[in-house]
N, C-alpha and C positions, 0 to 999 in steps of 0.2 A: 504493499500500500504506500502511495506517495506521501511524502512529509512536507508540511509547510511550517514556516517561521510563526512565532506568535503575532507578528505584524501582519502577515498575509492572512492568517486565521482571522484576526480582528477585522480586516477589511472584507473578507468574504462573508463573514458572520453578520456584519452590518447590511451588506448588500442583500443577504437572505431575508433580513428584517424590513426590506423595502427602503433603506436609507438612500436617498439620492444626493443629499447635501449635508456637509459638516462644516461648522463654523470653528475656526481655530487660530491658534498662534504657535509657531513651532519653538523647540528649545531642545537642549541636549538629551533630556530623558526621553523624548518622543522622536528622536531622529529616525529610528528604525521604522516607526510608523508613517513618518512623512516620505520616506524613501518608498515604501509601499504605496502611499497614496499617489505619488508621482508616477509609478508604474502602471497605475489603475485609474488614471484621471479621466479616462473615457467612459468609466463605469460609475464613478463616485466623484462628486464635484466637492472641492474644498474651498471655502470662502475665507480669505486671509483678512481678519479684521485688524484694528489699530490697538486694541487692548483686550485682554482675555475677558474683562467683565462684560464686554459687548458681545463676545462670543456667546456668552450664556444668555444674555438678553436677546440676541437674534435667534438663538435655538428656541426660546420661549416665544418670540414673536411668531416664528415659523409654526409652532405648534398651535398657538392660539388661533392663527388664520386658517389652519387647515384641519386640525382635530388630530393630526399626525403627531407623532413623537419627534421632537427636535433633539439634535445631536451637537455637542460642542466638545473641543479637545484642547487640552492645555498641557505644558510641561510641568515638571515638579516644582516644589517649593513656591516662589512667588507666582508662578504661572497658575498653579492650583489655587492658591488662595485668592487670587484675582478672580476666580469664578464664584466665590462664596455668595456676594451679594446677589449676583444673577440667580444662583441656586435657591437661595432663600426667598427671593422674589416669586420664583416659580412655585416654591413650597406653599407659600401663604395663598396663592390663588389657584392651587391644584392644576398646575400645568405639567403635562408629561414631557420630562426632559432627561435625556441620558447623557451625563457628563463623563467624559473620559480624561483621566490625568495619567501622566508618566510619573515615575518615582524612581528613586535610585535602585540599584541592584539589590536583590533580596539579601545578600551577604552583608550589605551596608545598612540595612533598615535598622533603625532604633540606635544608631551610633552618631546622631547628629552630624550626618554626613552633608556634603555640600549641596545646597538647594534641596535638603529634605525636610518635609513636614509630614506630621500625622494627618493628612487630609481626610482620611476616614474618620478619626476622632473629632476633627474640627467640623465636619459637616453633618455628624451624626444627628444633631437636633433639627436639621432642615432638609432631610432626604427621607423618603419612605424606606430606603434601604441603601447600604453601600457594601462593596467587596474590594478585598485586596487580593489579586490574583497571585497565587504562590507556585502554581503548576501550570505550565502552558497547556496541558492536556484538558484543564477545566475551563479555558478561556472561552470557547465557543458555547459551552453550556451556560456560562455566566452571562454572556451577552444575551442569549435568548431569554434567561430568567430576568435580567434587568428590563428588557423591554416589556416583558409580561407584567412585571411589578409595576412599572411606571404607568401602564394602561389600564391595569385592573381596578376595579372598585372606584374609589375617589382617586383620580390620577394625581401624579406628583413626580418630582424629580427623583432620580437615582444617581449614584456615582460608582464607577468603576476605575480602581487605581491599579495600574499596571506597572511593576518594576521593569527597569530596562532590560535586564537579562531575559525576562519572560518574553519580551518582544522579539529577541534574538533566537531563543531556544526553538527546537522543532518538535513537531508532533504529528502523529497519524492524522490525515484529513477526514477520517471517518468521523471524528468528532463533530465536523460541520453539519453532518446529516443525521446525527442521533436525534431520536424523537423520545426523550426520557419522560416516562409517566411520573417517575419520582421527582424529576425537576419540575414539571407542571404542578404537582401537588404542593411541592415546597414554595413555589412562586406564589401560589395562592394563598398559602399561609402568610407569607411575607407581606403580601398586599394587605392583609388585615381582614378582620371579619366582615367589613364592609362590601367584600368582594363577593359575598354569598347573598343568595335571596334569603332574606330574614323575615319577611312578612307572611301573614297567614291570611287566609280568607275572612277570618273573624276580624283582623286588623282593618281590612278593607271595609267590611261592613260597619264596624264601629266609626271609621271616618265619614262613611256616607250617612250614617244617622246623625252625626254632628252637622254635616253640611246641610242636610234637609231640614233640620230643626232650627237653623240660624235665620235671624231676621235681618241682620246687618252684616253679612260676610265680607271679608277683605282678603284678597291674596298678596302676600309679600313674597316675591320670587327672587331667588339669587343666581349666582353664576353657575350653580349646578344644573339649571335648566338648559343652558348653553353646552355645558360639558356632556350632558346627556342626549343632546340633539332632540330636545323635547319641546322646542318652541311652538310648534304646531298643536301639540296636545295642550300646552298651557293656554293658547288662544282659545282653543275649543272648550276647555274647562271653563275658563272666565265666561264666555259667552253662554255656556249652559246654565251656570248658576247666576249669571247676570251681576257679578261681583267686580268692584273697582280692583285695579291691579296696579301695585306699587312695586318699583323694581330697585334692587340694590344697585350700586355703581357698576359691579362686575356682571349684572344681568341686562344692562341697557343694549337693547338690540333685540332682545328675546320677545319683546311685544312691540308691534309697530307704533311709532310715536304718536300718529294721528288716530289710533283706534280710540272709540268712544269710551271704552273702559279703562284706559290707560291714564293713570293719574300722575306719573313722573317719577322722579327718583324720591327714595324715602331716606330719613335720617337727618344729620347735622345740617347739610346743605339741600335737603329735600323739599319738595313743593308743599305749599299749604294743603293742597288737597290730599296728597299721600300721608302726610303726618296727621292731618285731622281725621281722616277716614280710618286710619289704624286706632287712633286713640278713641273713636267713638264706635268702633266695631263690637260685635258680641262673639264673633268667632273669626280669629286670624289664622288663615290657612298659609303655613310657611312653606314654600316649595324650594328646596335646593339652597338654603340660605342659613347661615350660622349665627345670626343674632350678634353681629359685630357691635362694638360699643359706639361706633359712628352711626349705627342705626338706632340703637335702643337709648342712647344717652342714659338717663337715669333709670336704671333697670327695674326698680320696683314700681315706677310710674308708667313703665311702657305696656300699652294695651291692657291697662289694668282692669278694664270692664269685659275683656274678651276672654274666651277659652281659646287655647292654643293647640291647633292641630299641625304637626310638623311631619313633612315628607322629606327624607334625606337618605343618601346612600351610606353615610357615615355614621354609624351608630354611636360613636363617641361625641358626635354634636348635639344628639338628642338629650334634652334635659341638662346640658352643660351651663349655658348662660341663662335660659328661660325655662321654666317648668311647664311641661305640656299636659293637656288633658288627654291627649291621644296622640299616637305617632304611627307612621308606617316606614320602616327602614328597608331601603333597596334602591334599585335603579328607577329614577324618576319616570322614564318614558313608559315602561309597562305598568308602572304604578297608576299613573294618570289614565292610561287606557282602561285599566280595571276599574277604576273609580267611575269613569265615564259610562262604562258598560252597566254599572249599577245604579245610576242616577236617574231620576225622572227626566222626561223630555223637556220640561220647562220649569221655571221658578218664578216666584215672585218675592221680592224682599221689600223692606220698608225704608230703603235709601231716599226714595222720592227724587227731588232735585237738589238735595243737599251738596252732593259730591260735585255736581256740575257748578254750583255757585262757588264751592271752594276752589275750582279750577280756574275761575276767573281772577282769583287773588294773586297779584304779581308784585314784588317789590318795586318801589319807586326807582331803585337803582338800575333796573332793567330798561328805564325809559329816559334816562338822561341825555340830554342833547350835547354830550361832549364831543369834541372834534373827531375823535376816532374811538367809538365804544366797542368793547369786546363783542357784544351782540351784533354789531354791524358787521365786524370782521368775520366772525364764524358763520353768521348768516349769509354773507355774500359768497363765501366759499362753498357752503351748502347749496345755495341756489344755482351757482355754476355747475357744480358736479352732479347734484341729484336730479335736476330738471333741465339743465342747459344743454345737455348732450344729445346724441342721437338715441333712438330707441335700442340700438345694439350696443351701446356703451356699457362698459363692465362697471359695477357698483363699487365705489371707493371703500378703501379701508382707512379708518381714522385711527391715528395713534396719538396718545399724549404723554408728556412727562407727568410731574406731579406738582401741585400747587394751585393757584388761582385759576390758571388757564385750563387745567384739568376739569375743575367744576363748571366753569363756563362752557366748555365744550359739551360736558354732560347735560348742561341746562339748555343750550342754545342750539346744538346740531340735532337734526331730525334722524335719529339712529333707529332704523327700521328692520335691520337684518341681523341675525346672530353671527358671531364671529367677524364683525366688521368694526368693533370698537375695541382697541386694545390698550389697556391702561393698567398700571401697578395699583392694585386696590389695597390688599392686606399689608404689604410692607411699605408702600408709599415711597418708592425709590426714584429720587430724582437722578436723572441720567438714564432712566430706562428707555425713553422714546426713541432715540435715534438707532439704538441696536435692534429694538423691537420693530422699528419700521424697515430696518435691512432685512430681518427675518420674513416679514410679511411680504416684501417686494420680491425676494428671491422666490418665495413659495407661490406667490400669485403675480407673475410679471406682467399680465395683461390687465390687472386692475390698477387704478390710481390709488397711490398711498399718500396720505396727507399726515404731517406731524404738526400738531399744535403744541407749542412749548412756550416756556418762559425764559427770560434771559438768565435768570439763576440756574435753571436746569440745563439749558443749552451749554453753558460753560463747562459743565461736567462731562459733556460727551461730544463736543464739536470736532474733536480730532477724527471722529468716525466719518466725517465728510470725505475723507481720502478715500474710504472704501467705495462709496457710491461712485465717485469720479472714476476710480480704477476699473470698476466693473461696468460703467456706463449705465448706471441705474438712476433713473429720473424720479425723484419723489419732491413734494411740495412741502417746505418747511416754512411754517408761519410762526414767527417769534411775537408773543404778546409782550412787547418790551416796555415795562413800567420803571426800569432802572432801580428796582428794589426787589427783595425777597418778598414778594407780595402777600402771600398767605401769613407769613410770620409778622410781617409789618401790620397786616389786618388784625392780628391778635394784640399786637402792641398799641395799636390805635384803641381798641375796644377796652383791654383789660390791664394796660401798663402805662396809661397816662401819656401816650404817645413819646415813650422814651425809645427812640429807634435805635437800639443797640445793635450795630453791626448788620443792619438789613439795607443800607444804602449801597447801591452797586454803581456809583458814578465813576466808573473806571474802564479801561479798555477791556475787550477789543472793539473795533468797529466791525460789527457782524457782517456788513456788506462786503468790506474789503477782506474780511476772513473768508467768506464764501468764495469770493474770486480766487484768493490764494490757493484754495483747494480745488479749483477747477469747476466751481458750481457758479450758477449766476446769482447775483444779489441785487436786491431792490430795497428802497427804504420808502415808507409811507407814513405821512403824519396826518392825513385827513382822508375823507371818504373818496374824494376824486382820485388822489395819488394811489390809494390802496386799490380802487377798481382797476386803474391802469396797470399797477404792478401785477396784480392777479392775472390779468389777460395776457401779459408778457410771460409770466411764470408758467402758465398752463401750456403755452407753445413750447417752453423749454423742456418741460417734463415729457410732453409727447415726443420729443425727440431724443429722448434718453439723457437729459441733462438735469441734475438736481437744481432746484431753484429755492432760494431763501428770500422771504419778505420780512424785513425788520419793521413791524408795525408799532408805531410809537404810541403808546396809550397812557393815560393819566396815572400818576403814581398813587393817587387816592381812591381808584376804583376799588370796590369790595364786592366780595361774593355774598350775595343774599338770596334768599333767606339764610338765617343761621341760628342754629340752637346753642346757646352758651353752654360750656361744659357743665354738667350736673343738673340741668333743667330738663323737665319733660319734653318730648319732641314737638308738641304743639305750642310751646312757648318760644316763638321764633322772632328774632330781630328782622324787621321787614324794611 
């Protein structure tokens, strides 16, 4: 039987898993792997990023946009530790990513060797599982196991650490084609109890009984709806019971923004309609959401008049933050189908016109006549991309970094499709956006990709512009540039008597000149006319495969409203 090196086994095993793209950065401990990637570049594509953190974010964006597992690769030591923020970002948002790191040879492990870190120990809290490969004969099976764990149950990142001698050692290629029942059973165990069907028919019936007896039901849906590909079921369920639907940040796009039952985002920066509906409900049906503190605020006042019915694939999330009256644990798509099969054909509730009246409440800040308002910027982009193209135009993918611009995008952009809004929710990672946009554009080259970012976030990842230029990838970057760390400044304004400690960014670079230095097109806009003209030019650039950046100058005092102050009930909003 022919023998392959560990590096060849790794490449072949990834191809067997359907991997077509790896995001990475080379180094000494992974030279054997990179040599093998060079030999097989016609079979698997490697995207060279500018920093390992953005390899992880790119793999994350690739996975969010497609539902497939993203893959990133880094060398040992600092290369491996640079992946950690990206891995943690994927972990908090339940994104399937396989991170592969090199390490020193097995005989040097644990000896503080050059560029050695215990990356398995470091990442243990932020992965579903990790492996250190000690025998090349185990490598192919570990790769199969890693992909199964990443995708099973509640998805999430995993890590494979491969010492350098393992990449050079040879083994029988039969390991590539083994189909180990033991491995599959072990992978299911590693993936956690959430990978099994946990609910019974009695659970379904109990849920149906609660729903049919409710007078003011509300659906609170989270990112699990998108991960389970259950957006159609969510919409059908909402229409069947005629219930308002409030979405978490991670679920935006799971319900069309123009749907009559959609009330908007819930929580700290949620809409009046969503927050009041939840607080006035008698049954809160929670679908694929984990009751984050940014949603619940003061827990003991959250939906205090409602019974809680929770559907979730992860048993550990049930009764963790909020006590439930009933729950159904398992994959949302079949759960919702079974519930629909058991529900009556139609419902009547007691909401009347209350929810619609709440939907008309918008903060005054949304209507300010400033020179260039975020609502105008985001709305103008949406109008051009969502309705200005031909019928054959591909729907855009919208990406954000973290901060005020993220919330404005969630509020003002009409998000109508799942897997079209990519943002860091749980970890709130500034610098996520450009890497995630890279992954999305590689995954979906025919779709426009737009990154809304802030000047603070963009400073953290701007070097990745080199990657877009090198590969001829055209994306639109819109910097909502207020020359401050906007969200932190907003808190300083409201709660720290305007003591703006280290949040003013009146410093270089000039973003337009920076874009041009990296081979991108750069435009500056300070009013509506100049923004409209810049957008027209930028869209022509990206259509030709050139990244375009618009530096949109907005007022430093713009704020994100509504806002629930920390520790207040979610219906006590600053408007």
